[in-house]
N, C-alpha and C positions, 0 to 999 in steps of 0.2 A: 622738315619735308611733310610730316604725317600730317601736320594741321594746315598746310595747305590743301591738301587734297580731302581732306575732312571740309574744309570751309568752301573749297570749290564745290563739294556736292551738295552745301548748304540748303540751297534754292531748290531742292529735291526734299519732298517730302520724308521719303525714305531714311536720307541720310539723317534728318533728325531726330525718327526714332533709333534710327542704328546708334546713337552716342546714347543711350539709354540701354545700351547696357546690356553688354553681353560678358558676361566673367567667365575670365580662363578657365573657371572651375566648371561651368557648365559644361565646355565642349571637352573638357579632360574628364569628363564623367564617367563617358564611357572610354573606347578604346581607340577612337577615332578612326573607327574601321575603314572609311573613304580614302585613307592614306595609302590602306594595304590590298584596293582594290586589285584584282588581277584581270584575264581575260574571261574567267568564269562567266558562265550566264549571270543574267543579273535577277538579282530579289525585286529590285526597282530602276528605276532612271530617272533622274531630277534634273529637267533641260537637256536631256540628251545624255548625262554623262551618269554610267552604271555603278548601283553599289553592289555587288558582288554576292551571289548566294553564298560562298565561302565566307565572307567579311557577317553578314547576317548569322550565317550560323556560331562561329566564333563568338557575336557578342549575346546571340541567346545562351550560348553555352556557358556563357561569363555569366549574362544576369541570375541565370536559373541556379547555377553556384552558390552565388551572393545570397538569394532568398534563403536557399538551402540552410546556410551558416546563419542565417537572421533566424529562421524559425525552427532550425534543431529538428528532434524528436517528431515534431508535430510535421515535418514539412512535405512527408510522401503523402500523407491523407489530405492535406492541402492540393497538393499537385496532381493528386488523381482523378481531375475534372478536366473537361473540355474548355469553360469556361476559362480556369487559370490560365490554361497554354495560350488560349487566345489572346488575352490580357498580356502576356510576356511578350507573344509576338508582335502586337499590335503596341507597343510600348519601346520595342528595341526597333524596330523600322522605324517609328515616326522620330524614335533620337537619331538614326543613321540619317535618316531626309532633312533633319533641322541641321545636323552638324554638315552636311553635303551644302544645303542653301546658304549659309554661313562662309564657308570657304569660298563659292562661287561667288559671294558679296565681297568678302575681304579683295578677292582678285579685280573685282570691278573699282575697287579704290585703288588697286595696285598697290596694296602693303606687301612689304617683304619681310624676310630674316634670312641676311647670310650665312655661309657653315660657321664663319668664326662664334657669331652670335650663338648659334646654337650649342657650339663646343663650350662654350664659355658657360652660358645656362646648365649645361648637363654637369661640367665639373663643379660649378657653384652651390646646386641645388641642394639644399639643408637636408633633404632625405638619402644623400648619397656623402654625407659629410660622417667621418668618425674623427673624435677630436680636433677639428677644423680641417682636416684635408680629406678630398675625393676618397673615398673607398671604392674601389670596383666590385667587392664581393657584394654591397648594396644594390650597386647598379646592375651588374649582374644577375640576382635574385630578383629583383624587379623584370627583368627580360624574361625570364625563366617563367612566373608568374601571369605575365600576358601574353606569354607565344608570341612574341616579338623576337625579330632582328634588332641590332641597334641602325640598321639604315631605316628600319620603320619608325623604330621610336625617334628616330632625329628630324624625321617628317612629320610625326607626331608633335616635336616640341616647337617644330616652326612654324604649325598652324597656331599654337597657343601663343606666341610671340606676336604673330601677325594680330591675334583679337588682344592680345595686351596693350599694343600700339591704337586699338579702337579704344581703348579706356583712358589711356592716356588724353587722348582725344577729347575724351567725354569730361575728364577733369577740367581742361583747358575753357570746355564749351561754358559758356552763360545759361543755366536752366533758371535764374531768376529764383531759385528755392528759397534764400535767406529773406526774399521778401514777401514770401506765403508764410513762412514759418512764425511770424509773430502771431498773424490772425488764426493760423492750426491751434497752436499753441493756446492762445487765449479760451478757444472754442472747446477742442479736447478736453483739456484738464480743468474746466468751469467746472465751479462748485455751486450748488444751488441748495440755501439754508430753506429746508420743508418741514411740516409738521402733518400730520397724518391724522384725520378721526374717522375712526372703524363704524363700518354702518353691520354687526353680527347679521348672519345668515338665518341661524341657529332658530331661533325662535320665529325667524318669516317663514321658514321652510314648513314648521309644527303648522302655521296657519292657513297652507293651502292647500285648494281642496280639486284632485281631479278625477272627469266621470269618467265611464267606461268607454262613452263614444270618444272622447279625448286618446284614451290608451290606444282603441283601437284606428282610429285615423292615423296615430303616430306610425303605429305598427305596419298599415299599410303603405306609408308612405316612404319609410326606411326599412323596407323589408331585407335590404343586403346588408343592412348594421346588424342583421340578426342570423347570418349565416354563420354556422359552426363548421369548423374547417375538417377536410379528411383527417380522421385520426386513426393508429394502429396500436393493438398491445405486442412485444414482440419477447421472445428469448433469444437469449444469447449465449457466447461460449469465449470471453476473452482470454488470448492465449500470448501470455507475456514472458521478454526474455528475462526481465532481472527475477522470475521464479524460479525458472532454470537453473540460474548462475548460482544460486545457493545448492546445489545438489552436485554441482563440478568442483572437482578436487583434481588436483595436479602434482603427479608424484617427483621425487628427486631423480627415478630413474629416465624419466620424460623430461626433465631438465636438462640432467645428462646429455640425452641423446641429441635434443635439441641443440646444444651448443655445439657437440662434436660434427654435427653436420650442416651447422652455418656460421663457421669459425670466421668466416670473412667480413660477416656482420658486425663482427666485434673487435676489428681491427681499429687501432686508434693512433690515426697519424695525419700528416698534412704534409700539403706539394705546396709550392712557392711558384707559378707557372708565371709564363708570359706566352703572348701571342701575334700574329701578324695576319690580318684577317682581310679577304678579297671575295668581290663577287664572282671574279671569272678564274678561271682553272689558268688559263694565259700568263694574266697577272702573277698568280702565286707563284707559278712555275718561274717566271723571271725574278722573282724576289728571291725565291729559293736558289736560284745560279747565282743571284749577288751573292747572297751569304758564303757559298760554296766559296767564290772569289774574296772573300775575306770582309767582307762588309760587315759592318759590327751591327748586333741586333736590334739594340734598342735605337740606335738612331735611324735604321731602314725602318724600323716600327713606326719612328715618329714620323719619316716623312710619306709611307706608303700606305701603312693599316687602313682601311677604312672604318674600324671602329675606334671613333674621333676620342672616347674618352680615355680608353686604353692606351691610345697612341698617346696621346700627352703626357701619360707614363714612361713611355719606351716599351708599348704593348704590355706594363706590367699590369695582371690580374691580382697579385697578392695572394696569401696564404688561402689554401682552400682544404676543405675537408671532404669527404667521401658524402658524394649527392650534391655538392655545389654547382656544380656543373652537370652536363647532358653526359650520360654514361659513354657513348662512343669519344666524346673529347676525352672524360679521366682516362679510358682504357690507353688511347694513343699516349697519354702522357706517362702513364703506369710502362709502357715498354720503354720508353727511353733512361739512361743515364742521366744523373746531374749535370748541367752545362750544355747536355746535348739538344738540339731542335731537329723535329721531325719534317719529312716530305710533306707535301701540301694535304691536308686532311679535308674531305669533303662533309661536313657536318652543320645537319641542320640547314641546308640551303647554301651555304657560304664554302669559302676554302680558307683552311687555318693551317700555318705554321706554328706549332707549340715549343717552348722552350722549357726545360725543366731548371728553373734556376736553383731552388736549393728542396729536401727532403728531412723532414724532423718527424722521430715517434715511428708508427708502424709494427710496434708490438701488439699482441694479442693480449685484450684486457682478460683477468681472470676469471673464473667464473662467479666467485663471490660477487665481484663488482657489478656482474649481470645476471643475477640468479632471479631478483626479483622482476625483473622487464621479462626475461623469457619466460616466468612463470605465468605472468601476464598474458602476454601473448598468447601460448597454450593454452591458457585458460580460456580468454576470446574466441577460439578458433574453435575451442570444443563446445560453447555456448552456443557459435554460431551454425557447428555441425547438427548439434541435438536441437535447438530450437527448428530448425529448416527441415530437419526429419520429422519431427512430432507436428509440424505444422501441416507436412505433407502427407501423414496419417491421417491426422483431422480432417484435412478437407477430403480425400479418399471416402473416409467414413463418413460425413457428411454428404456427399454425393451419393453413394453407394445405398444411405438410408433416407430419402426425401422425405420421410413420415415423421420423423423425430432427431432430435439433438444428442440423444442418450447416446448409442453407439458411439460419434466422434468426441462427447464426455468422456465415457470410460475409457477409450484409447488414452488420453492424454491424464486422466486423473482430474478431469476440471469440473467446475462448479456452473450448472446451468442456472442463468440468471434470467429472470424474470421481470418487468417494466408493466407499470399501470397504462390505460390510455395518454397517447401524447399526440399533438400536431406535428407539423412542419416546423412552427417556431416556436414550439416547446420541446425538442429532443433533449432526453437526460444527457449531462456531462459525458457522461463514459462511452455513449453511442455521438457524440456531436461531432461528427469529421464529413466531410463532405460525402466520401466514399460511401460511408456507411448510408447514409440518408439518402442518398442517391439508390442505394439497393434496395432501402426499404417503401422508398415511395414512388419508384422508376422506373424498378426491375421485374422480372418474371416471377421474383417473391413477394411482392407487394400484395398480392391476393389471397396470399394463405398457402401451404400445402406441401412448401418447398425450403430447403435448407440454402442459404447463400454458398458460394466459394467463402474461402480463407481470405479475408479483405485486410490487405497491409493498409495501415493506420500510422506506423511508425517504425524507428527500427528497432526490429526484433519485438513486434506488436503485430497480430492480427486478430480480426474479428469475426467470428460466422453469427449469421444471425438469420431467425426465422420467425414470420409474421405469425403470430397466434390468431389475432381477430383485426378486421378490417372494418372498419367503418365509414361509408361514402359522405363527402360534403352534401350537407342538409340545412335545411332553415328553422332556426327553434319557433314551436311554435307559439301562438298569442298567448296562449294559458301559461307556458314555461317563460314567457320576456314579461309576461305582466306586470310582475312587483318589482321588476328595472326599470320598466319603462314609468311609471309609477311615480319611483323615487326621481328618476330622471325630469321628469314634467315639473314636479313641486319643485326642484332647484332653479329650473328654467325659469317658472313664475315668481319664484322667491327675488331672484335676482333681479329681476325685472322689476319688481314693486321695489326693493331696496335701490336700485340706480335711479328709480325716479326720485325716493325718499330724499338722496344725495343730491342732485339736481335741484331739487326745489331749497334744501339746505343752500345751496352755493347760490341760487338767486337770492335768497335773503340775507346773505352774509355780501352781494354786491353791493345790493340795495342799501343794506345799512350795516356797514362793517363794525363797527362798535357795540353791536347785540347779536350775540352770538344764541342761535336757535335753541330752543328746547332740546334738550336729550341729545345735542352735538358736544363730544369733549374732545379736544386735541392731545396728541400725546407729546412726548416730549421734542423738542428740536433736534434735526438730522441733516448733517451736511453729506450731500448726496454728488459723487461724481461722475461726470459722464461715461469716463473710462473704467468705473468698477463696478457697474452695471449691475446694481445687488440683485433686482429683479429687471429683468429686459422688456416687459409690458409696461410695466410701474413706469419704467427708466423712461422709454422715449416719452411718456405722456409729459412727466415732469420735465423732460428738455424742450418739449413743444409748446410749453404754455409761455404766454407772453410775460415778458420784464415785467417785475412789479415797480409804479414811481417808490423813492426813497421815502421811508418810513410806512408804507404802503403794503400791502399784501393781495396776492391773485389767489382766487379758489378756482377748482375744478372736480368734478366728481370722475371717478374712474374704475376699473375693476383690476385687481392685481392678475398676478399669473396664474393664480390659482380659482380664479373666480370671484373674491373677497371682492367688495365694495367698499371703499374710501374716498374720504372729501381732503383733497390736497390745500394743504396751506404754503403757495410759495412766497416767502418773505424777502429774501436776499439772494443778488446773483453774484458770484465773485469770478473776475476771470482769473482764467488759469494763469500761473506764473511758475517759473523752474529755477533751480539754480544753474550757474555755469555748467556744473558739471551735467547736471540731469537735460540740460538743452543740449550739450553736447553728444549725450548719448539719443537723444530725441530725433536730433536731425542725421544723426547717422542710421538708424532704423529708419526714418521717413527717406532718405535718400535710397536705402537699398529697396525699400517697398516700392518706391518708384523705377529703380533699376527693373525688377521683377516685373512690374508693369509694362512698361518699355519696351523690354526685349520680348514679351510672349506679342506686344503688339508690331513687332518687329517682322517675328518669324510668322505671325499670320500675315503680314503684307506680303512678305518673301513666297510663302505659299501661293496665294493669292495670284500672283504674277506667274507664277512657275509651271510648268508641264511636266505632271508627276507622273508617273507610269509605273503601276504596282503588276508584278507577275503573280496573279492571282493561282496560277496553275502551280508553281512553287510554292507559294504559301500555305496554298491547302495539301500539298506534298508534305510542308515541314509537320505536318499533325502529327503523320506520322510516323516521323524520327524519333 
């Protein structure tokens, strides 16, 4: 059925591009926000279909969190710039627009997935399996981490299945890739046997002379090359929580008090729970009445629960520990005795009838078992508290005493550090954070005479900076640049002279291939592969040379990537060959590359046809969130 629809659309160029290749992973890389769109005001509209502000904000938060985990302690410094925020917003919005375009296109092809397919997909997903069986705990963890309800995830899976149908259609579509592979392999893995004869520049450079007029003319024609960038010299204070940690001590009395005050945190026990879930209260009340009249809980869950994966197991959620479920769900379960079920409970936008199947454990762990854990918690709280108190004091002293960093340094027993001159492109590593660079070069302190605020550049890491001296952008004088210009012009002349010598040698070799010109000495034979790319500049020349006749060589003069001059002797060309295993790997890579390319083409074409409206007011307001 899918193939009929796909081939029925094959006269449309969009359909042909489509079979290129939308991977389920692409759509599932986000949270499929369009599936959760509500009646909220839109962040954007795609052909009249809204992408809600709520969905945008959710995906923005998730992307922000992902990047935070990726960059770790350096994230706050990177994130504290308007450019970074704008990049995230643009990436998230474009991803949501792409997802909506793909959803609409699968609608156009009338691809679908029924409830049974969705249920089967979820229950059989490897990420939800423990010892070969569906594990509802893993399923619930995924829902919580993505802030999704079971219905939202089911809709999300539905879109994944529909897009996988496109892939199946693609697999049956003839791209004639096999016919192209042989030629591609022959070219891409081609090997060329060459010899190189170098023409040394050093001696030729020494022969060159450059006049004063040539130097002056070059200087006047290339003044932009002699700009000296803006430079500063700064002092700074580096406040780091690591140094504070050394002075923090935790006493046994503090540990004992924390243990007594927070015993509930150290209860080690589990509950075996089941539930029946509904969207509407009236359905939940009807189910509760059915239970009251003697209907068996598991049977009712299988028939009525809207949480399909757990419904398949009679509502069974498995053994759960504290923190595995929303607090309201856990609290409701704790009010029940074993084998008792609750009245409908409204939790996270749905209604649940909860049943306790079993309980085990529940004893409070002894202090000895959790002492180190408590000590670490208290230690971190003390470090945080002490750091922020010191940071606040340093910031206040820096503000109250703008003429010097000394009072702020004394307040925290910090060393005042000083740099030499540096430009925007040469910021010392210890200051190379976007927020610090922005303060140094783009804020009120850049001209000197002021201290910055305490600039947060990471977890428990702040910097206070002061510009001591500022040099505006200027142009080097001719006198200052003279020696550099002379060196450059001598090398330029030498390269031209040596290249002419090399070209003359090539001409002689072409006319008299059996006679090597005086002074020309080829090195040992080398085998160059196009894919190896030893020297990209030289590589391009070598693989653009005409094929030599059998037993003959062709010659060409060229410059290498570093400017040296060589004569290339191309002796033989070998067509690329691969083993069966290597060919299989190459074909997979080539198909993947084609998929990525065609996917990009599809989205570009869909965007060109679509009416996309961005809520600019909302996107500007999002900057302040």
